[in-house]
C-alpha positions, 0 to 999 in steps of 0.5 A: 499119799502124796510123798514127794514135793512138786518140782516148782520155784517160788516168788517175792517181790525181791526173791526167787526161789528155785532148784539149784543150777550148775551155774551156781557152784561157784556162789555157793562154794563161796557161800558155804565157807563162810564163817558163819556158816561153817561154825553153824553147820555140818558142811565138810570144812574146807567146801570145795568146787567138788562138794558144791557140785556133788550138792548142786547135781546130784545130792539136792535134787535126791531130797526132793525125789526121794522123799526127803523133802525139798532144797531152794536156792535163794535167789535176787529177783531182780540180779539172780544172785545167790543169797541164801538156800532153804532146805526142808528135811525129814518130811514126815508125809502121814502127819504133814510135818518137815523140818527147815534149814535156811543159810544167808550168804555174807553179803546178804546179810542183814536184808530180812531175807531169811526171813521172807524166804523162810515165810515164803516156803512157810506160806506155800507148805502150808496152804498149798501142800495142806501141811500141819506143822513147820519145825527148825531147830537153832544152836543155843548161841546161833542168835541170828538164826534164833531172830529168823524164827522168830520174826516168822512168828515161831514158838519156842518148844523147848531145848535138846540139850547137848543135840549138836555139835558147832564149830568154834575158831581155836587160837591157830586160826584153825576150827574145833568141834563144840557142843551145844544146845538146840532150841526147836522151835515150830510154826503152824498154819494159824500161827502164820496170820498177819505175820507176812503182812507185819513185815511187809509193812514194816521191811517194804516188800510183799506178801509170798503168794506166787509159786508155780 
């Protein structure tokens, strides 16, 4: 039984999803210190250059190497600028199911990049890797993440109550932890029928067929 994902890059018309490189450290550090990323992830606060270097150099490659999932740096095809990241984790190789997470740099929001990159990964996961389930979990108040799940064609399965710790700004400008619910979404191979083509027609980008 295969227990690791292959070391691949995935291309769409606008994006390239590839392994992280050392040159990504400055942009990744900046992205992870964005307020929305800080609020909805468990990343260290503040997120230092050393944190980014450890992630890029050791932690991210280990996710794939140890069979836990795979991490992609999402970059613009034309500029190679870091758009965001997609991570597959908690992989169950027996039932062929995995959980996905995504984050987008503030400058790249509103362009459909998160949906495009997640759909590209989903198509690769289902068609090439023969997986049967992709799960997403979004915090109850994270409407941007929920919109990505909906645009992908995910089905909302229910709520994990009080299951996550998010962060919110305090009056003095700091951060404090708050508990929140998580909405569980799932995507199955049959859910993808026509979704990529519909988004391509609406947004002007192509379907996702090129991985190597």
